[in-house]
C-alpha positions as CSV (number, residue, x, y, z in Angstrom):
1,M,-235.3,134.5,62.5
2,L,-233.9,137.8,61.1
3,K,-236.5,140.4,60.3
4,T,-236.1,142.4,57.1
5,K,-235.9,146.1,57.7
6,P,-238.6,148.2,56.0
7,K,-237.4,150.5,53.1
8,L,-237.6,154.1,54.2
9,S,-238.3,157.0,51.9
10,F,-235.7,159.8,51.3
11,W,-237.8,162.1,53.6
12,Q,-238.0,159.5,56.3
13,I,-234.2,159.2,56.3
14,L,-233.9,163.0,56.3
15,N,-236.3,163.4,59.2
16,M,-234.4,160.7,61.1
17,N,-231.2,162.8,60.8
18,V,-232.5,166.3,61.4
19,G,-231.3,166.1,65.0
20,F,-227.7,165.7,63.7
21,F,-228.0,169.3,62.5
22,G,-228.4,170.6,66.1
23,I,-225.5,168.4,67.4
24,Q,-223.2,169.7,64.6
25,Y,-224.3,173.4,65.1
26,S,-223.2,173.0,68.7
27,F,-219.9,171.4,67.5
28,G,-219.4,174.3,65.0
29,L,-219.7,176.8,67.8
30,Q,-217.3,174.8,69.8
31,Q,-214.7,174.7,67.0
32,S,-215.0,178.4,66.1
33,A,-216.2,180.4,69.1
34,V,-214.7,178.8,72.2
35,T,-211.1,179.8,71.5
36,P,-212.1,183.5,71.1
37,I,-214.1,183.2,74.3
38,Y,-211.0,181.9,76.1
39,D,-209.0,184.8,74.6
40,F,-211.6,187.3,75.9
41,L,-211.4,185.8,79.3
42,G,-207.6,186.2,79.4
43,A,-206.2,182.8,78.4
44,S,-202.6,182.8,77.3
45,P,-201.7,181.1,74.0
46,D,-200.0,178.2,75.7
47,Q,-203.1,177.4,77.7
48,I,-205.4,177.0,74.6
49,P,-204.5,173.4,73.6
50,I,-205.0,172.0,77.1
51,L,-208.3,174.0,77.5
52,H,-209.5,172.1,74.4
53,L,-208.7,168.7,75.9
54,A,-212.4,168.4,77.0
55,G,-213.5,167.3,73.5
56,P,-211.3,164.3,72.9
57,V,-211.3,163.1,76.5
58,T,-215.1,163.2,76.9
59,G,-215.4,161.5,73.5
60,L,-213.0,158.8,74.6
61,L,-214.9,158.2,77.9
62,V,-218.6,159.0,77.0
63,Q,-219.2,157.6,73.5
64,P,-218.2,153.9,74.0
65,I,-220.0,153.7,77.4
66,I,-223.2,155.3,76.0
67,G,-222.9,152.9,73.0
68,A,-222.6,149.9,75.2
69,L,-225.5,151.1,77.3
70,S,-227.8,151.8,74.3
71,D,-227.1,148.3,72.9
72,K,-228.6,146.9,76.1
73,T,-231.6,149.3,76.3
74,W,-235.1,148.8,75.0
75,S,-238.2,150.8,76.1
76,P,-241.5,150.1,74.3
77,R,-242.3,153.8,74.7
78,F,-239.0,155.5,74.1
79,G,-237.0,153.0,72.0
80,R,-233.3,152.1,72.2
81,R,-231.2,155.0,70.9
82,K,-233.7,157.9,71.2
83,P,-233.6,158.3,75.1
84,F,-229.8,158.9,74.9
85,F,-229.8,161.5,72.2
86,L,-232.7,163.3,74.0
87,I,-230.7,163.4,77.3
88,G,-227.6,164.6,75.3
89,A,-229.6,167.4,73.6
90,I,-231.1,168.7,76.8
91,L,-227.6,168.8,78.4
92,C,-226.2,170.6,75.3
93,S,-229.0,173.2,75.3
94,L,-228.7,174.0,79.0
95,T,-224.9,174.3,78.7
96,L,-225.2,176.5,75.6
97,L,-227.6,178.8,77.4
98,A,-225.1,179.1,80.4
99,F,-221.9,179.4,78.4
100,P,-222.1,183.2,77.6
101,F,-222.5,183.9,81.3
102,S,-219.0,182.5,82.0
103,S,-217.4,185.0,84.3
104,S,-214.0,183.3,84.4
105,L,-211.7,181.1,82.3
106,W,-212.3,178.1,84.5
107,M,-216.0,178.4,84.4
108,A,-215.9,178.4,80.6
109,A,-213.6,175.4,80.6
110,G,-215.9,173.5,83.0
111,L,-218.9,174.3,80.8
112,L,-217.0,173.0,77.8
113,W,-216.6,169.6,79.5
114,I,-220.4,169.4,80.2
115,L,-221.2,170.6,76.6
116,D,-218.9,167.9,75.2
117,A,-220.4,165.2,77.4
118,G,-223.9,166.2,76.1
119,N,-222.8,166.3,72.5
120,N,-221.1,162.9,72.8
121,T,-224.1,161.4,74.5
122,A,-226.3,162.4,71.6
123,M,-223.8,161.7,68.8
124,E,-222.9,158.0,69.2
125,P,-226.5,156.6,69.4
126,Y,-227.2,158.5,66.2
127,R,-224.5,156.6,64.3
128,A,-226.0,153.3,65.7
129,L,-229.6,154.4,64.8
130,I,-228.6,154.4,61.1
131,A,-227.2,150.9,61.3
132,D,-230.3,149.8,63.3
133,N,-233.0,151.2,61.1
134,L,-231.6,151.0,57.5
135,D,-230.8,148.0,55.5
136,D,-227.4,147.6,53.7
137,E,-228.7,149.3,50.6
138,Q,-229.9,152.4,52.4
139,Q,-227.1,152.8,54.9
140,P,-224.9,154.8,52.5
141,L,-227.6,157.4,52.2
142,G,-228.2,157.4,55.9
143,F,-224.5,158.0,56.8
144,Q,-224.0,160.6,54.1
145,M,-227.2,162.4,55.3
146,Q,-225.3,162.8,58.5
147,S,-222.4,164.3,56.5
148,F,-224.9,166.7,54.9
149,F,-226.2,167.9,58.2
150,T,-222.7,168.1,59.6
151,G,-221.8,170.6,56.8
152,L,-225.1,172.5,57.2
153,G,-224.9,172.8,61.0
154,Q,-221.3,173.9,61.0
155,V,-221.8,176.4,58.1
156,L,-224.6,178.1,60.0
157,A,-222.6,178.2,63.2
158,N,-219.7,179.8,61.4
159,L,-222.1,182.3,59.6
160,S,-223.6,183.3,62.9
161,L,-220.1,184.2,64.1
162,F,-219.6,186.4,61.0
163,I,-223.0,188.0,60.9
164,F,-224.0,188.4,64.5
165,P,-221.1,190.8,65.4
166,M,-222.4,193.2,62.8
167,I,-225.9,193.1,64.4
168,F,-225.3,192.6,68.1
169,I,-222.7,195.3,68.9
170,G,-221.0,196.0,72.3
171,M,-220.3,193.9,75.4
172,T,-222.6,192.2,77.9
173,G,-220.7,191.3,81.0
174,S,-217.3,189.8,80.2
175,L,-218.1,188.9,76.6
176,P,-219.3,190.5,73.4
177,T,-223.1,190.5,72.9
178,W,-222.9,188.5,69.7
179,V,-221.6,185.5,71.8
180,Y,-225.0,185.4,73.6
181,A,-226.9,185.5,70.3
182,S,-224.9,182.7,68.7
183,F,-225.1,180.4,71.8
184,F,-228.8,181.0,72.4
185,L,-229.5,180.1,68.7
186,G,-227.4,177.0,69.2
187,A,-229.4,176.0,72.3
188,F,-232.6,176.3,70.4
189,C,-231.3,174.3,67.3
190,S,-229.9,171.6,69.6
191,I,-233.2,170.7,71.4
192,A,-235.6,171.6,68.5
193,S,-233.9,169.4,65.9
194,I,-233.6,166.4,68.2
195,L,-237.3,166.7,69.2
196,W,-238.2,166.8,65.5
197,S,-236.3,163.6,64.7
198,I,-237.7,161.8,67.8
199,S,-241.3,162.7,66.8
200,K,-240.8,161.5,63.2
201,T,-238.7,158.4,63.7
202,K,-239.8,154.9,64.9
203,E,-237.1,152.4,66.0
204,I,-237.3,148.8,65.0
205,P,-238.3,146.7,68.2
206,P,-236.1,143.7,69.0
207,T,-237.3,140.2,68.2
208,D,-238.7,138.1,71.1
209,E,-235.4,136.2,71.2
210,E,-233.4,139.5,71.4
211,L,-235.7,140.8,74.1
212,A,-235.4,137.6,76.2
213,K,-231.6,137.9,75.9
214,L,-231.6,141.5,77.0
215,K,-233.8,140.7,80.0
216,S,-231.7,137.7,81.0
217,E,-228.4,139.6,81.1
218,K,-227.1,140.8,84.4
219,R,-226.6,144.5,84.8
220,S,-223.6,146.0,86.7
221,V,-221.8,149.3,87.0
222,L,-218.8,147.8,85.3
223,G,-220.9,146.1,82.6
224,P,-220.4,148.8,79.9
225,L,-216.6,148.8,80.5
226,I,-216.4,145.0,80.3
227,E,-218.5,145.1,77.1
228,I,-216.1,147.7,75.6
229,F,-213.0,145.7,76.3
230,A,-214.7,142.5,75.1
231,A,-215.7,144.3,71.8
232,I,-212.1,145.6,71.3
233,K,-210.8,142.0,71.8
234,D,-213.2,140.7,69.1
235,M,-212.8,143.7,66.8
236,P,-212.8,142.8,63.1
237,K,-209.5,143.3,61.3
238,V,-211.0,146.1,59.1
239,M,-211.5,148.2,62.2
240,W,-207.8,147.9,63.2
241,Q,-206.8,149.0,59.7
242,L,-209.2,151.9,59.9
243,A,-207.7,152.9,63.3
244,L,-204.3,153.3,61.6
245,V,-205.8,155.5,58.9
246,Y,-207.6,157.6,61.6
247,L,-204.3,158.0,63.6
248,F,-202.8,160.1,60.7
249,Q,-206.1,161.6,59.5
250,W,-207.4,163.1,62.8
251,Y,-203.9,164.2,64.0
252,A,-203.7,166.2,60.7
253,L,-207.1,167.8,61.3
254,F,-206.3,169.1,64.7
255,C,-203.1,170.6,63.3
256,Y,-205.2,172.4,60.7
257,W,-207.9,173.7,63.1
258,Q,-205.3,174.9,65.7
259,N,-203.1,176.8,63.1
260,S,-205.4,177.9,60.2
261,S,-206.0,181.4,61.5
262,K,-202.3,182.0,62.3
263,S,-201.3,180.6,59.0
264,V,-203.7,182.9,57.1
265,A,-202.5,185.9,59.2
266,L,-198.9,185.2,58.1
267,S,-199.4,184.3,54.5
268,V,-202.0,186.9,53.6
269,W,-201.6,189.8,56.1
270,N,-198.0,189.1,57.2
271,A,-199.2,189.6,60.7
272,T,-198.9,187.7,64.0
273,P,-201.5,187.7,66.9
274,D,-199.5,190.7,68.4
275,N,-200.9,192.8,65.6
276,K,-204.5,192.7,66.9
277,E,-206.2,194.5,64.1
278,A,-204.7,192.5,61.2
279,Y,-205.0,189.3,63.2
280,S,-208.7,189.9,63.9
281,E,-209.2,190.4,60.1
282,A,-207.4,187.1,59.5
283,V,-209.5,185.3,62.2
284,S,-212.8,186.6,60.6
285,W,-211.6,185.6,57.1
286,T,-210.6,182.2,58.3
287,G,-214.1,181.8,59.7
288,L,-215.5,182.4,56.2
289,V,-213.0,180.0,54.7
290,N,-213.9,177.3,57.2
291,G,-217.6,178.0,56.6
292,W,-217.0,177.4,52.9
293,Y,-215.4,174.0,53.4
294,N,-218.6,173.0,55.2
295,V,-220.7,174.3,52.3
296,V,-218.7,172.1,50.0
297,T,-219.3,169.2,52.5
298,F,-223.1,169.3,52.3
299,L,-223.0,170.0,48.5
300,V,-221.0,166.8,47.7
301,A,-222.1,164.5,50.6
302,F,-224.8,162.7,48.5
303,A,-222.7,162.4,45.4
304,L,-220.2,160.3,47.4
305,V,-222.9,157.7,48.1
306,G,-223.1,156.9,44.4
307,F,-219.3,156.8,44.0
308,A,-219.0,154.5,47.0
309,K,-221.5,152.0,45.6
310,K,-219.8,152.1,42.2
311,Y,-216.1,152.2,43.1
312,S,-215.9,150.9,46.7
313,A,-215.9,153.0,49.9
314,K,-212.2,152.7,50.5
315,R,-211.2,154.0,47.0
316,V,-213.6,157.0,47.4
317,H,-212.2,157.8,50.9
318,A,-208.6,157.5,49.7
319,F,-209.3,159.8,46.8
320,C,-211.1,162.4,49.0
321,L,-208.2,162.3,51.5
322,L,-205.7,163.0,48.7
323,I,-207.7,166.0,47.4
324,A,-207.8,167.3,51.0
325,A,-204.1,166.8,51.3
326,I,-203.4,168.8,48.1
327,G,-205.6,171.6,49.5
328,F,-203.6,171.6,52.8
329,L,-200.2,171.6,51.0
330,A,-201.3,174.6,48.9
331,F,-203.0,176.5,51.7
332,P,-199.9,178.1,53.5
333,H,-198.4,179.4,50.3
334,I,-201.4,181.4,49.2
335,E,-201.0,185.2,49.5
336,N,-204.4,186.2,47.9
337,K,-207.1,185.7,50.5
338,N,-209.7,184.8,47.8
339,L,-207.7,181.9,46.5
340,L,-207.9,180.3,50.0
341,F,-211.4,179.2,49.1
342,F,-210.1,177.1,46.2
343,A,-207.5,175.3,48.5
344,I,-210.0,174.6,51.2
345,T,-212.5,173.2,48.7
346,G,-210.3,170.0,48.8
347,F,-210.7,169.7,52.5
348,G,-214.5,170.2,52.1
349,I,-214.6,167.1,49.9
350,G,-212.4,165.2,52.3
351,W,-214.5,166.2,55.3
352,A,-217.7,165.0,53.5
353,S,-216.1,161.6,53.1
354,M,-214.7,161.5,56.7
355,M,-218.1,162.1,58.2
356,G,-219.8,159.1,56.5
357,I,-217.8,156.9,54.2
358,P,-215.5,155.1,56.8
359,Y,-218.6,153.8,58.5
360,L,-219.6,152.0,55.3
361,M,-216.2,150.2,55.3
362,V,-216.9,148.6,58.7
363,V,-220.6,148.4,59.2
364,S,-221.1,145.0,57.4
365,E,-218.4,143.4,59.5
366,I,-220.0,144.4,62.9
367,P,-222.6,142.2,64.6
368,K,-225.9,144.1,64.8
369,E,-226.3,143.6,68.5
370,R,-223.0,145.4,69.0
371,Y,-223.6,148.4,66.7
372,G,-223.7,150.9,69.6
373,V,-220.5,149.8,71.3
374,Y,-218.5,149.6,68.0
375,M,-219.7,153.0,66.8
376,G,-218.3,154.2,70.2
377,I,-215.0,152.4,69.6
378,I,-214.7,154.1,66.2
379,N,-215.1,157.4,68.0
380,M,-212.2,156.3,70.4
381,M,-210.1,155.9,67.2
382,I,-210.9,159.6,66.4
383,V,-210.2,161.1,69.8
384,I,-207.0,159.2,70.7
385,P,-205.1,160.8,67.8
386,M,-206.5,164.2,69.0
387,I,-205.3,163.6,72.6
388,L,-201.9,162.5,71.2
389,Q,-201.8,165.7,69.1
390,T,-202.6,168.1,72.0
391,L,-199.9,166.4,74.1
392,S,-197.1,166.0,71.4
393,F,-197.6,168.7,68.7
394,G,-196.3,171.6,70.7
395,F,-192.9,169.8,70.9
396,I,-192.9,169.0,67.1
397,L,-193.9,172.6,66.2
398,K,-191.2,174.1,68.4
399,N,-188.3,171.7,67.6
400,F,-189.0,170.7,63.9
401,L,-191.3,173.2,62.3
402,N,-189.7,176.4,63.6
403,N,-192.9,177.4,65.5
404,D,-194.4,178.4,62.1
405,P,-198.1,177.7,61.7
406,R,-197.7,177.5,57.9
407,Q,-195.4,174.6,58.3
408,A,-198.0,173.0,60.7
409,I,-200.5,173.1,57.8
410,T,-198.0,171.5,55.4
411,F,-197.3,168.8,58.1
412,A,-201.0,168.2,58.2
413,G,-201.1,167.8,54.4
414,V,-198.3,165.2,54.5
415,L,-200.1,163.2,57.2
416,L,-203.3,163.1,55.0
417,V,-201.2,161.7,52.1
418,I,-200.0,158.9,54.4
419,S,-203.6,158.2,55.6
420,A,-204.8,158.1,51.9
421,V,-202.2,155.5,51.1
422,L,-203.1,153.4,54.2
423,T,-206.8,153.5,53.3
424,L,-206.0,151.6,50.1
425,F,-204.7,148.7,52.2
426,I,-208.0,148.3,54.0
427,K,-209.6,144.9,53.2
428,S,-213.3,145.8,53.0
429,K,-216.2,144.8,50.8
430,K,-217.5,147.1,48.1
431,V,-220.8,148.7,49.2
432,S,-222.7,147.0,46.4
433,D,-221.0,143.6,47.2
434,T,-222.0,144.0,50.9
435,I,-225.7,144.2,49.8
436,T,-225.6,140.9,47.9
437,S,-223.4,139.0,50.4
438,V,-225.5,140.1,53.3
439,S,-228.7,139.0,51.7
440,M,-227.2,135.6,50.8
441,S,-225.5,134.9,54.2
442,G,-228.3,136.3,56.4
443,H,-225.6,138.3,58.3
């Protein structure tokens, strides 16, 4: 017999997701601070893409395995998902504390692999926790709450990179002192926010039948991998359609993140990285611009819930992708640095949708005993395009885009237009339809 999930208050859902703030603060540091650290430690420009391979590769390996493991876990004391995001948070915090003490490029690169493993261990069970604890009517709010904390965490990470250099001046060891301050604050946020969520959130225990099934299943080292391949074989059609959207969407985002500073330097300052003073100004300004798109993300995240219920998740996502694409297409042509904020507002709206709305398109099609593994597989759909981008985009940039970072941003805009069109072909239920059909079918 299927148990009905209790309705949670807005504040209970918020408390459940506070830990996502710490995870995303850590991701924000990773996006904005790790490349400058590599530069300070003597990395050459052509080494940067491969040094960032840690993120997508650990995401590909860690998240689905952790998802499969968490599906098969239950502890009366610790729950199902909470042990995993506690382990992930501890790993993140320890690595963030160690990161500024990197004495060489390869030490920093090694720590990034550990940091990413911790982040991914914490991230995936969080997605599954929303599906576990919230009924179909409250899931949109739960997933968009994660969008809100994504924006908030990344905004504060970017702000720390803008403000701390003014407060913490000088060098400590190989790195500027502000790096220590930003990473120590990240370590505190990571563990403190997760502990807050764990203390405030109860997980729904499995039924007697589910518990008996869990106990009867044989455990093996290869078990999680077998489960992942079995889940891919049984994957609902809507997830294959989402994978195609994600191929273009996430390839585009990596093009933007890798080239935004260089594009701004050329279009606004008419400078390349060789002109260190002007390029530093461009990097600092791009940090503010990227901080702004995350502000937009947490301002609009909750509004998208209402639109998804009214107009369907896929239409909302396609519209948001189109607005982001228009922003990207305008971005490289802007010569007034203040107007960049208007262009990147489009991406802020798109980013708010990307962090929550696609999960609504697929969650009703996924069997609840496999929430963890399927949320991990969705992450594979994110990281595979990123790996493809790091391996292929250098060739495209050199041979077709004249090694011009502005053309790279335009290319990203075109890819987002394609992903918006493909989103409209996804066959998914409206969020409001999902609620009624689920209650009727006992899904």
